[in-house]
C-alpha positions as CSV (number, residue, x, y, z in Angstrom):
1,X,26.0,-87.2,-74.5
2,X,26.0,-91.0,-73.6
3,X,28.8,-91.5,-76.1
4,X,30.9,-88.8,-74.4
5,X,30.2,-90.4,-71.0
6,X,31.3,-93.7,-72.4
7,X,34.5,-92.3,-73.8
8,X,35.2,-90.6,-70.5
9,X,34.6,-93.8,-68.6
10,X,36.9,-95.6,-71.0
11,X,39.6,-93.0,-70.7
12,X,39.4,-93.2,-66.9
13,X,39.6,-97.0,-67.0
14,X,42.7,-96.9,-69.1
15,X,44.2,-94.3,-66.8
16,X,43.5,-96.5,-63.7
17,X,45.1,-99.5,-65.5
18,X,48.2,-97.4,-66.2
19,X,48.4,-96.3,-62.6
20,X,48.0,-99.9,-61.4
21,X,51.0,-100.8,-63.5
22,X,53.0,-98.0,-62.1
23,X,52.1,-98.9,-58.6
24,X,53.3,-102.5,-59.1
25,X,56.5,-101.2,-60.7
26,X,57.2,-98.8,-57.8
27,X,56.5,-101.6,-55.3
28,X,53.6,-99.7,-53.8
29,X,51.3,-102.6,-54.2
30,X,53.4,-104.5,-51.7
31,X,52.9,-101.8,-49.2
32,X,49.1,-101.5,-49.6
33,X,48.3,-105.1,-50.3
34,X,46.2,-106.5,-53.1
35,X,43.0,-104.7,-52.2
36,X,41.4,-102.5,-54.7
37,X,40.3,-100.2,-51.9
38,X,43.8,-99.4,-51.0
39,X,44.6,-98.7,-54.6
40,X,41.6,-96.4,-54.9
41,X,42.8,-94.4,-51.9
42,X,46.2,-93.9,-53.4
43,X,44.8,-93.1,-56.8
44,X,42.2,-90.5,-55.6
45,X,44.9,-87.8,-55.4
46,X,46.4,-88.6,-58.8
47,X,43.7,-89.7,-61.3
48,X,42.2,-86.3,-61.6
49,X,45.6,-84.9,-62.5
50,X,46.1,-87.6,-65.2
51,X,42.7,-86.8,-66.7
52,X,43.4,-83.1,-66.7
53,X,46.8,-83.6,-68.3
54,X,45.1,-85.4,-71.3
55,X,43.2,-82.3,-72.1
56,X,45.5,-80.0,-74.1
57,X,46.1,-76.7,-72.5
58,X,44.0,-77.4,-69.5
59,X,46.8,-77.8,-66.9
60,X,50.0,-75.9,-66.6
61,X,52.8,-76.7,-64.3
62,X,52.7,-74.2,-61.4
63,X,55.5,-72.5,-59.6
64,X,58.3,-74.1,-57.8
65,X,57.7,-75.7,-54.4
66,X,59.6,-74.4,-51.5
67,X,63.1,-75.6,-51.6
68,X,62.8,-77.1,-55.1
69,X,65.4,-74.8,-56.6
70,X,65.1,-72.4,-59.5
71,X,63.4,-72.9,-62.9
72,X,65.3,-74.4,-65.8
73,X,65.6,-73.2,-69.4
74,X,65.1,-75.2,-72.5
75,X,66.1,-73.5,-75.8
76,X,65.6,-70.1,-74.3
77,X,62.2,-70.9,-72.7
78,X,61.8,-70.9,-69.0
79,X,60.4,-74.2,-67.7
80,X,58.6,-74.3,-64.3
81,X,59.8,-76.9,-61.9
82,X,57.6,-80.0,-61.5
83,X,54.7,-79.5,-59.1
84,X,54.4,-82.2,-56.4
85,X,50.8,-83.5,-56.5
86,X,51.1,-86.3,-53.9
87,X,53.6,-87.9,-51.7
88,X,53.2,-91.6,-50.6
89,X,55.2,-92.5,-47.5
90,X,55.3,-95.3,-45.0
91,X,56.1,-95.9,-41.3
92,X,55.9,-98.5,-38.6
93,X,54.1,-97.9,-35.2
94,X,56.1,-100.7,-33.6
95,X,53.0,-102.2,-31.9
96,X,50.1,-104.5,-32.7
97,X,46.8,-102.8,-33.2
98,X,43.1,-103.7,-32.7
99,X,41.7,-101.9,-35.8
100,X,38.0,-102.4,-34.7
101,X,38.7,-100.7,-31.4
102,X,40.5,-97.8,-33.1
103,X,37.7,-97.4,-35.6
104,X,35.2,-97.0,-32.7
105,X,37.3,-94.4,-30.9
106,X,38.9,-92.4,-33.6
107,X,37.2,-89.7,-35.7
108,X,37.2,-90.0,-39.6
109,X,38.1,-93.7,-39.4
110,X,36.7,-96.4,-41.7
111,X,37.1,-100.1,-41.1
112,X,35.4,-102.8,-43.2
113,X,37.5,-106.0,-43.0
114,X,35.3,-107.7,-45.6
115,X,36.4,-105.1,-48.2
116,X,39.9,-104.2,-47.0
117,X,42.0,-105.6,-44.2
118,X,43.3,-102.2,-43.1
119,X,41.9,-99.2,-41.3
120,X,41.5,-96.0,-43.3
121,X,42.1,-92.9,-41.2
122,X,42.0,-89.3,-42.4
123,X,43.0,-85.9,-41.1
124,X,42.3,-82.5,-42.5
125,X,45.6,-80.7,-41.8
126,X,47.7,-81.6,-43.6
127,X,45.0,-83.2,-45.7
128,X,46.1,-86.9,-45.9
129,X,44.9,-90.5,-45.6
130,X,46.5,-93.2,-43.7
131,X,46.1,-97.0,-44.3
132,X,46.9,-98.8,-41.1
133,X,47.3,-102.5,-40.5
134,X,47.1,-104.7,-37.4
135,X,50.9,-105.2,-37.6
136,X,51.4,-101.5,-37.0
137,X,52.5,-100.8,-40.6
138,X,51.1,-97.6,-42.1
139,X,51.0,-96.1,-45.6
140,X,50.3,-92.3,-45.9
141,X,49.1,-90.5,-49.0
142,X,47.8,-87.1,-49.9
143,X,50.5,-84.7,-48.7
144,X,52.0,-82.2,-51.2
145,X,55.6,-82.3,-49.8
146,X,57.8,-84.8,-48.0
147,X,58.0,-82.4,-45.1
148,X,54.2,-82.3,-44.7
149,X,54.1,-86.1,-45.0
150,X,56.4,-86.2,-41.9
151,X,54.1,-83.8,-40.1
152,X,51.1,-86.0,-40.9
153,X,52.9,-89.1,-39.7
154,X,53.5,-87.4,-36.4
155,X,49.8,-86.5,-36.1
156,X,48.7,-90.1,-36.8
157,X,51.0,-91.4,-34.1
158,X,49.4,-89.0,-31.6
159,X,46.0,-90.2,-32.6
160,X,46.9,-93.8,-32.2
161,X,48.4,-93.0,-28.8
162,X,45.2,-91.2,-27.6
163,X,42.9,-94.1,-28.5
164,X,44.8,-96.6,-26.3
165,X,48.3,-97.2,-27.6
166,X,50.7,-95.0,-25.7
167,X,53.6,-97.2,-26.8
168,X,53.0,-96.3,-30.5
169,X,56.2,-94.9,-32.1
170,X,57.0,-93.1,-35.3
171,X,59.7,-95.4,-36.8
172,X,61.0,-96.4,-40.2
173,X,59.5,-93.3,-41.8
174,X,60.3,-93.3,-45.5
175,X,59.0,-91.5,-48.6
176,X,58.1,-94.2,-51.1
177,X,56.9,-92.1,-54.1
178,X,56.6,-88.5,-55.1
179,X,54.0,-87.9,-57.8
180,X,54.5,-84.7,-59.7
181,X,53.4,-82.9,-62.9
182,X,55.2,-80.6,-65.3
183,X,55.2,-79.6,-68.9
184,X,57.5,-78.5,-71.7
185,X,56.4,-75.6,-74.0
186,X,56.0,-77.6,-77.2
187,X,54.3,-80.7,-78.5
188,X,56.3,-84.0,-78.7
189,X,56.7,-86.7,-81.4
190,X,55.9,-89.6,-79.2
191,X,56.2,-92.3,-81.9
192,X,59.7,-91.2,-82.9
193,X,60.7,-90.9,-79.2
194,X,59.6,-94.5,-78.6
195,X,61.5,-95.7,-81.6
196,X,64.8,-93.9,-80.8
197,X,64.6,-94.6,-77.0
198,X,63.0,-98.0,-77.2
199,X,65.1,-99.4,-74.3
200,X,63.4,-96.9,-72.0
201,X,60.0,-96.4,-73.6
202,X,56.7,-98.1,-73.8
203,X,54.1,-96.6,-76.2
204,X,50.8,-98.2,-77.2
205,X,48.5,-95.3,-78.3
206,X,45.6,-97.7,-78.9
207,X,45.6,-98.5,-75.2
208,X,46.8,-95.3,-73.6
209,X,47.7,-91.9,-75.1
210,X,50.8,-91.3,-73.0
211,X,54.3,-92.7,-73.5
212,X,55.8,-94.4,-70.5
213,X,59.5,-93.5,-70.1
214,X,61.5,-95.4,-67.5
215,X,64.5,-93.3,-66.5
216,X,67.4,-95.2,-65.0
217,X,69.2,-92.4,-63.2
218,X,67.5,-91.0,-61.3
219,X,65.0,-93.9,-61.1
220,X,61.8,-92.2,-62.1
221,X,58.9,-93.2,-64.3
222,X,57.6,-90.5,-66.6
223,X,54.4,-90.4,-68.5
224,X,54.7,-88.0,-71.5
225,X,51.8,-86.7,-73.6
226,X,51.9,-85.3,-77.1
227,X,50.9,-81.9,-75.6
228,X,54.1,-81.7,-73.7
229,X,52.5,-82.5,-70.3
230,X,54.5,-84.9,-68.1
231,X,53.7,-86.9,-65.0
232,X,56.6,-88.1,-62.9
233,X,56.4,-91.0,-60.5
234,X,58.8,-93.0,-58.4
235,X,61.2,-90.3,-57.2
236,X,61.9,-90.5,-53.4
237,X,63.3,-87.0,-53.1
238,X,62.3,-83.6,-54.7
239,X,65.9,-83.4,-56.1
240,X,65.4,-86.7,-57.9
241,X,62.1,-85.4,-59.5
242,X,63.7,-82.2,-60.5
243,X,66.7,-84.0,-62.0
244,X,64.5,-86.4,-64.0
245,X,62.6,-83.4,-65.4
246,X,65.8,-81.7,-66.4
247,X,67.0,-84.8,-68.1
248,X,63.8,-85.5,-70.0
249,X,63.5,-81.8,-71.0
250,X,66.8,-82.0,-72.8
251,X,65.8,-85.3,-74.5
252,X,62.5,-83.9,-75.7
253,X,64.1,-81.0,-77.4
254,X,65.1,-83.4,-80.2
255,X,61.5,-84.6,-80.6
256,X,59.5,-81.4,-80.6
257,X,56.8,-80.7,-83.2
258,X,57.6,-77.3,-84.8
């Protein structure tokens, strides 16, 4: 049992390391700062998905999100559209903030400047977390669609206004990253894929069981597992995520395990 716990901890550590690398590549680290706390907040909505995807047959891509378009076909099989797991977005309140004051007045707020320079604020509907800085810059995570991310942003602005900053505005709102999961109905030869697509692939099975595939157009980073499970990161629109999945599905047909 202790060995199993150790293996699980090691697997999680490797997954976090991989997500750290993806965050740096997608320029999310610049948004949240260097604090591990900020990284943890962004990861809490995605690490469980990564761990589940490593377990063969545990997770299946669910139905299409509203507005995501129809399903696609690969060699006669119907593939479900990627399911959005988390949307990371940013905005600017256009005002300087006293984070300590906000923490005392707002509900579900955490502020520990010794651990993290920003304020952590949460709302239940839509279930999201906001990282707020004194400069007025905000990073939001946890929503399942870009539309809900915008709704959450509006609610956070209202909260900041109510606690003493009526001049706060919702400006420069932008989706920074859409994290989604999907799958193809067959297993994949990752080693051969990495050899034939070496310009786009990174595969070190001793360090991490997934192959990292950096697609150029659209600019999306995909983590592909031998089971056929896929994690997509870096897309800024649902259309880009769907297009990346369509592209990689066609590629993987040549590397399936019969």
